[in-house]
LUMMI-702962 format. One record per atom (N, C-alpha, C): residue in three letters; z, x, y. Coordinates in steps of 0.02 Angstrom, whole numbers, plus 50000, padded with zeros to 5 digits. Atoms other than C-alpha are relative to their C-alpha. Layout:
alaZXY...
# end
This chain:
unk500194994850041unk548735155044552unk500635002650013unk499534993750009unk549905167944470unk499925005049961unk500124990450016unk549935185144435unk500325000949951unk499404996250049unk550535190044255unk499915004949971unk500044992550026unk550685206544184unk499935001849918unk499964997350067unk550345207943995unk500185008249992unk500124992549994unk550355227444026unk500845002050048unk499824998049949unk551835232444117unk500495006549992unk499924992949969unk551615249944090unk499435002050057unk500384997549923unk550395249244232unk500475002350055unk499594996049948unk551815253444321unk500155005850007unk499974992850002unk551965269644271unk499155005850021unk500424997649979unk550025273044355unk500114998250066unk499864997949921unk550325268444542unk500854998750016unk499505002249961unk551995268244626unk499854994950071unk500275002149932unk551165261644788unk499584996049984unk500555004350044unk550385245044724unk499574996550066unk500245001249964unk549915241944902unk499475001249995unk500634998250002unk548775256944919unk499254996049953unk500475002650054unk547955250144757unk499674992850022unk500195007649975unk547865231544802unk499435000150072unk500554998649936unk546815237344983unk499485002949942unk500724993750034unk545825249244869unk499394992049960unk500495007850055unk545425230744753unk499884998350046unk500375002149952unk544875222144897unk499624999850025unk500754993449975unk543655236344983unk499744997049928unk500465001050084unk543015235844778unk499684994550025unk500325007050003unk542715218344775unk499574998650036unk500565004649971unk542065211644917unk499535006150030unk500324997349977unk541115227544972unk499745003349931unk500225001750088unk540455234044797unk499754997049956unk500075005550076unk540235219344690unk499774997450044unk499955008849952unk540205205644835unk499345003550056unk500595001249961unk538925214044952unk500134997650056unk499765004349878unk540045209645115unk500175006750013unk499624994349992unk540145223445228unk500585001750011unk499354995449998unk541245237745267unk500554996050039unk499555004649944unk542065228645417unk500344996449986unk499645006850026unk542175214345335unk500644998749937unk499644997750066unk543045219945167unk500675002150032unk499394995750026unk544335231645225unk500124993450081unk499385006449965unk544905214245371unk500154998349979unk499465003150056unk545205206845217unk500405002549997unk499404995850039unk545985220945147unk500734998750025unk499364999049983unk547345219945280unk500424996650016unk499755006149955unk547765203345311unk500174997449907unk499555002350044unk547965199045107unk500555005649956unk499094994950026unk549675204345047unk500045001449920unk499735000550084unk549355199744863unk499324997949979unk500325009550012unk548385190244731unk499944993049983unk500085007549974unk548815176744757unk500014997750055unk499875000049909unk548945179944956unk499244998750005unk500354997549969unk547275184244959unk499424993149978unk500295004950033unk546545170244829unk499984993750034unk499875005549968unk547355156844957unk499554999050051unk500515001849924unk546425161945091unk499184995949995unk501045000450021unk544595156245007unk499834996550039unk500005002949955unk544725142845106unk499914997950052unk499635002249927unk545275144645258unk499575008350026unk500134994549964unk544255159745291unk499875002350078unk500344998449956unk543515157045455unk500574997450064unk499494999950003unk545435151945500unk500515006049997unk499534993650020unk546215169445455unk500155003850067unk500004994649953unk546905179245588unk500615006749979unk499464995750010unk547535195445613unk500535002150029unk499505001049981unk549215202445643unk500284997150080unk499855003049935unk548875198645844unk499684996750018unk500305008349973unk548105182545837unk499285001050002unk500654999149994unk546355189345827unk499514993949935unk500525003650073unk545055176945698unk499525007149984unk500754994350026unk544145188745575unk499424999649980unk500795002050008unk542825181045521unk499724992950022unk500265004949976unk542565167645639unk499295000549997unk500714998749998unk540725174545664unk499755003249932unk500504996650084unk540395181345482unk499434994549986unk500365003750038unk538865174545427unk499924994349957unk499665008450035unk538805157445328unk499925003049920unk500014996550048unk538285169845188unk500305006149972unk499244995450003unk539695183445197unk500484994949989unk499315003850052unk540905168545181unk499794997449949unk500254997650025unk540005165045050unk500215002949932unk500354997050030unk539825178344957unk500985003649992unk499064999450006unk542095182144997unk499954993749950unk499665005250049unk542205165944927unk499905002049923unk500114996950072unk541325170944764unk500285006649956unk499804993550008unk542015187544767unk500834996249969unk499285003749999unk543995176644767unk499964995649924unk500265003850082unk543265164944616unk499805005049961unk499674997250058unk543365179744518unk500365003149987unk499374997750009unk544995184244515unk500094996449920unk499975001350036unk545835182144362unk500794996950002unk499254999349979unk547595175744367unk500335001649944unk499594999150068unk548175177744182unk499965008850000unk500114990450021unk547945198544211unk500075001850046unk499674995149912unk548695210844331unk499375001450056unk500495000549949unk547885216944473unk499655006849973unk500064992150017unk547555235244413unk499274996049928unk500645005650033unk546565222644259unk499414998050034unk500525004449956unk545605213044385unk499515005950039unk500334994649956unk545065229744482unk499415002349909unk500244998350055unk544555237244307unk499154995649995unk500335002249990unk543475223044296unk499415000250067unk500225000149955unk542805222144456unk499575007849976unk500384997650059unk542195238244399unk499705001549960unk500525002850058unk541065231944262unk499644995850014unk500695003949970unk540255219744328unk499745002750058unk500284994249978unk539835230744473unk499485001649983unk500574997050050unk539145243244372unk499574996249977unk500495003350036unk538235230544284unk499544995650034unk500335004449960unk537585219344408unk499475005050035unk500534995249974unk536765236644477unk499565001549966unk500554997050081unk535975240544317unk499484993650012unk500155005649983unk535365222744306unk499064999650066unk500454999349941unk534495221444479unk499465005749998unk500314992050006unk533885242144470unk499524996249921unk500685000350050unk532775234944315unk499464994650022unk500515007649985unk532005218244393unk499735001550047unk500314999549937unk531605227044528unk499575007950005unk500604993750003unk530605240844454unk499334998149997unk500545002249997unk528845240144478unk499445005549968unk500614994950044unk527135249344395unk499975002250042unk500064992949922unk526975260444583unk500565004349973unk499414996050025unk528755265944531unk500135005049930unk499634997050073unk528695271544351unk499515007550027unk500284992349991unk527585287344397unk499895003349944unk500054998250069unk527305290244214unk499885008749994unk500554994550016unk526915309644143unk499624996749960unk500705002350036unk525055307944089unk500035006549947unk499734996250044unk525585323544001unk500264998849945unk499605002950048unk526925317043900unk499854992349955unk500075006250024unk526075302843863unk499394999649947unk500364998550052unk524735312743778unk500405004249952unk499634994450078unk525825325343684unk500294994149941unk499805003650045unk526625310743619unk499604995049959unk500615003150015unk525235302843545unk499934993049986unk500015006149970unk525345287043635unk499384997250019unk500815003950012unk523645278043594unk499944992950053unk499955006549983unk524235260243652unk500404998050065unk499585004349937unk524555253443833unk500554996949993unk499375004550005unk526005244743769unk500475005149980unk499334996850045unk526905256643673unk499975006750065unk499874995949956unk526545269843819unk500304997350061unk499715004449926unk527305255543951unk500705000149975unk499175001250042unk528945254343827unk500175005950003unk499664993149998unk529285272543818unk499925001250069unk500015000049935unk528885274643992unk500604996850046unk499695002349980unk529845261644049unk500754997749972unk499244997150020unk531495263543943unk500265006450033unk499934990550001unk531535284543977unk500374996450090unk500264997349933unk531275279344164unk500804998050025unk499495006850000unk532875262844144unk500795006249966unk499544994650031unk533905277944041unk500325005150044unk499834994449950unk533965291144176unk500334998750050unk499915005049916unk534395277444312unk500664999849974unk499535001950061unk536035272244184unk500155007050027unk499854994450026unk536355287844140unk500435004050079unk499804997349952unk536365296144310unk500534996050060unk499585005249960unk537475279544390unk500725002249950unk499064996050052unk538805286344240unk500385001350013unk499434993849988unk539615299144316unk500174994550052unk500055003749927unk539925288044480unk500474996549970unk499675006050031unk540505274444371unk500765000349967unk499534995550042unk541765286044271unk500585002450052unk499694998049932unk542665290244440unk500284996550021unk499735002649983unk542975276244478unk500654998249945unk499315004050066unk543895268644314unk500535006750020unk499534996650035unk544755286844308unk500484998550082unk499705001449938unk545275283544512unk500434993349972unk499265004549997unk546085265644468unk500165000749924unk499564995950047unk546875274344305unk500555002550036unk499104997349967unk548135283844414unk499615007650034unk500314992049953unk546835298844494unk499984996550066unk500225001049938unk546395301444664unk499225006050018unk500664996649968unk544465306144728unk500085005650034unk500194993649930unk544065323844808unk499725000150012unk500444998149955unk543135325344949unk499495006649980unk500544993850028unk542335340944879unk500395002049957unk499844995050044unk542385352744752unk500294995949924unk499675003550071unk543425345444589unk499734993750023unk500105008649993unk542895324444564unk500574998250035unk499325006149967unk544725319844559unk500365005049977unk499404996050022unk546415328444546unk500554992149974unk499425003750056unk548035321244459unk500845003650027unk499314991949968unk549945327844556unk500424996249942unk499455001950031unk551185325444425unk500625006550044unk499494993749946unk552815331944514unk499695003350029unk500164996949948unk552465348244612unk499345001949962unk500734998250024unk550745350344515unk499594997550024unk500795001650000unk549085347544560unk499795000449963unk500445002550070unk548005343444411unk499124997350032unk500424999749976unk546125346344481unk499504999549951unk500314999150069unk544815339644358unk499465000250018unk500764999049991unk542905341344362unk499994994049944unk500295003250064unk542145325944253unk499434999849967unk500685000049995unk540855325844171unk499874995149942unk500285006150038unk539855311144075unk500384999049930unk499744998150050unk540375318743922unk499795006049962unk499884997450045unk540105327643774unk499495007249972unk501034996649983unk538055333043803unk500035002450066unk500324997949975unk538265337243951unk500175008550080unk500304993249951unk538615353844026unk500095005749990unk500184992650038unk537645369043995unk500475004950010unk500114991949993unk537725389043981unk500474999550086unk500154997349951unk537635390544158unk500624995850055unk499645002349992unk538895375544201unk500535001950003unk499145000650023unk540315380144112unk500065008850047unk499894994449965unk540185397444184unk500244998950073unk499475001749932unk540355390444381unk500694997049987unk499565000449969unk541655380944336unk500525001549942unk499614994050037unk542475394344247unk500465002350048unk499594996649946unk542745403144394unk500364996650065unk499685003449952unk543265388944513unk500634997749956unk499165002750007unk544455383044407unk500445007549985unk499774994749957unk545175402444408unk499945001650032unk499734996649929unk545085402144585unk500614994749997unk499265003950000unk545875387344602unk500845001350001unk499214997650024unk547515391744489unk500175006150009unk499684995849975unk547925406944586unk500334998750044unk499065000049944unk548785396744706unk500474994949955unk499405004450037unk550495391744654unk499704989850000unk499675007350028unk550675375744567unk499294992850019unk500825004749994unk548705369344540unk499845003549929unk500265000450093unk547915367144365unk499314997950023unk500775004249985unk545985364644359unk500024996949921unk500175000250067unk545245355544215unk499264997649991unk500795004850017unk543415349744156unk500244994249946unk499885011550029unk543645330544078unk499564997349978unk500945001350034unk542385323643970unk500634992949979unk499675005450009unk542855305543968unk499964996649923unk499935001550052unk542475302243788unk499665005449948unk500054995750063unk542465313843608unk500344999149973unk499505000250000unk543325321843539unk500125010749979unk500304990150030unk543725343543510unk499875002349959unk500124997750051unk543205341843330unk499254998150003unk500925000950001unk541295335943398unk499565006750000unk500534992949996unk539935346843359unk499594998650031unk500605002249940unk538955341743526unk500005008650031unk500254994249977unk537985355743613unk500505005550043unk499444997749928unk539485359343771unk500285002249955unk499464999850041unk540785357243632unk499865006049998unk500364992250032unk539995372543545unk499965005250058unk500124994549954unk539805381643726unk500515001050039unk499244993749956unk541275381343808unk500735002149940unk499814998450043unk542035386243618unk499785009450011unk500204994349997unk540925402343652unk499925003150060unk499854993549946unk540845407443833unk500684997650030unk499355001849936unk542625399943901unk500524997449935unk499604999250044unk543685400843728unk500964997550032unk499214997149966unk545485401343825unk499954990050051unk500155008649969unk544705385443934unk500134994549938unk500065001850045unk544175377643789unk500654996449960unk499255001150012unk546065378243744unk500454996250061unk499355002149951unk547035375943888unk499754996850092unk500205002749897unk545765369744043unk499684993549970unk500365005149997unk545145355443971unk500184991249973unk499755005750038unk545325335943928unk499374994950002unk500525004250018unk544255326743806unk500254993949979unk499975007850034unk544265308543755unk500814997550027unk499515002650016unk545745299743722unk500675003850065unk499464992849961unk546945316143822unk499724996150058unk500044998249918unk545885313443981unk500324992950023unk499925008549991unk546485294143987unk500605000349974unk499385001749973unk548185295743955unk500205006350025unk499474995149955unk548585311144049unk499764995550084unk500025002549963unk547945302044208unk500274991949994unk499385007249982unk548785283844169unk500645000649986unk499235000850048unk550355291244068unk500034993349934unk500075000950079unk549795278443919unk499734998849950unk500264999250105unk549575278343726unk499434996150014unk500975003750035unk547485273143701unk500154998550081unk500145003649956unk547265269243879unk499134997349988unk500995003050024unk545365269643835unk500124992349965unk499975005850040unk545645255043724unk500024993450045unk499825009049944unk546225242443880unk499485001150025unk500325000849964unk544865249443982unk499484997549946unk500395004150047unk543565245643839unk499914994349975unk500025008650023unk543875228543833unk500214998250054unk500135004149943unk544065224244005unk499074999850001unk501004999549976unk542275232444012unk499854992749958unk500445006750027unk541655220243888unk500344993250017unk500035006249969unk542415205843954unk499665001150066unk500294999449992unk541785211644087unk499114998350046unk500874996850062unk539725215644003unk499984988650012unk500245005250027unk540355196543943unk499764993750055unk500045006949928unk540725185644118unk499315003450029unk500435002549976unk539095193044200unk499234999749947unk500615000050063unk537825192444023unk500254994449964unk499645004850081unk538565179443910unk499885002549951unk500354999350091unk537665180043741unk499375005449999unk500774992650017unk536165191743824unk500275006649992unk500104993550027unk535995210843815unk499595002950048unk500344996349963unk535455226243931unk499445000249985unk500575002350009unk534135224843827unk499694995449999unk500345007149998unk533675208243838unk499725003950058unk500074999649955unk533585212344010unk499075006450004unk500294994749995unk532505227943993unk499345000849966unk500695005050043unk531165217843867unk499524995850043unk500735003349946unk530775206643982unk499505005350070unk500644994749965unk530315220644117unk499565001149993unk500754997850048unk529155227543995unk499544994349996unk500685004549992unk528285213143971unk499604998050074unk500315001249934unk528235210744167unk499585002550029unk500514996949959unk527315225444189unk499485000749970unk500694998950053unk526295225344032unk499714994250023unk500135002549997unk525855209044112unk499515001250092unk500034997949935unk525725216344284unk499235005749975unk500314993250027unk524685233844184unk499174996350017unk500475004250012unk523425220844127unk499364995050061unk500525001349965unk522825211844287unk499865007650042unk500254995549962unk522525231244357unk499605004449961unk499974996750036unk522095238844235unk499344997349944unk500155003250061unk521385228044103unk500545001749930unk499564998850073unk521945228043910unk499534999849977unk500474994350046unk520495236243812unk500205004149994unk499804989750005unk520755253943737unk499775003650042unk500084996149935unk520065260143883unk500654999650056unk499414998549948unk521625256143991unk500585003650023unk499374993550012unk522835268843958unk499635004550011unk500544998450001unk521415276943986unk500055003850094unk500235002549911unk521105272244174unk500785000850040unk499255000049968unk523065270944218unk499945007049984unk499934993850016unk523245289844139unk499715002050066unk500414997349931unk521805295444280unk500384997150072unk499875003749949unk522535284244407unk500755006550036unk499664994049958unk523885298944413unk499835005550042unk500284991649946unk522815314644494unk499684995750056
# end
């Protein structure tokens, strides 16, 4: 296995490849393939390169620590299988960071698919007032609406952490509290609060982050930002318009929107295009020709079958379902 790097500008992102390699092994093993934190850390500490880690695949029970301990000799069989599967997912034709981006994309998509298929009728907890207010009379339409709404909220909620992972790999560092991430350039520390999009911040939040940014910038060598991973300054969205109205100076000087954010964090022009391509490749690896909507439709059909067994399939079925919410 050889590692090629079609993007020499990767070197602009991280000066310490050992750190990013360790973080990659931990993420790949623990977050994507559900290896225990202890085992993931053990592997990260002995796999000194992509090639070196891959070459450990067939000899995991015999791998020793620097002091001679067998690291995985007592690991369960399913753990060894998971670790081998993780190593088999490596792509020898791309860089370490591209492999990292793909792992983040695969892990995110796998979680969404798992969440979709684990959803039960009981867990839907529909709002009966909303069903009636929207004139949903057919139980199939009601279930479709409630299911899509529930899944959409879940995906959007988890997307904020997804963006943080992507930005961390792109050159940022996660903050333990306060702002989400930071980027240090020379002697200046840039603190960034990441919002999921250009409609994800209201008036009260703008006021809150305006105060925190102003407080942070009282310290010498600190600059505060609100970062939006997509969108443009010309977008006529709720959050953009509110920023212009309630934080006009901040909109000009304390925001990084869309391309600006990715280029600032990575130091690479149009870096978002690389990320989008790797996420697309990751999704194809997980799902092939199917889509997330195929999984959602399958779940809706399963929930309809479950519904009909409990409430029937006649005109009164939806009313019985709604009455069961009280």
